[in-house]
C-alpha positions, 0 to 999 in steps of 0.5 A: 894164313891170309887172315892171320897175316892181315891181323898181324899187319894191323897190329904192326900198323897200330904200333907204328901209328899210335906209337908215332902219334904218342911220341909226337904228343910227348914231344909237344904236350909233355915238352920232351923235345924234337927227338921225340917228335922226330921219332913220332914222324918216322913211326907215322911214316912207317905206318903208311908203308905197313898198310900197303902190305895188307893182302886186300887190294882196296885202299878204302877197305883197309883204311876203314877197317884200320880205323876200328883197330885204331880206336881199340888200340888207342884205348889199350895204348892209353891204358898201358902208357898213360894210366887211362882207365876206360869206362864201359862206354869206351869198352863197348865202343871199342868192341863195336869197332873191332866187330866192324873190322871183322865184318869189313875185312873178313866177311865172305865176298863173291870173287 
């Protein structure tokens, strides 16, 4: 149950951070205005709170693992919302990152 909770929290965190960054991007780069940017800033702030809900107590471990989730999630977001088509190297890199997340977060450790 702890692993499932952790995976769900990584998903929520990815939506908040990647979605927030995308909203800021839309507001600035696509000239959609300050409301888009404000929404992005709020979503990015929410990401910071979601990360604190992870069951593991180590900040460095959580943020390091989330980096891999961010890499894979960003490519997926680009595919869904911007028509981005990753090449085989993008996909290979994302797979490597997700495997790294699994090792960092879920490898058995001595208590």
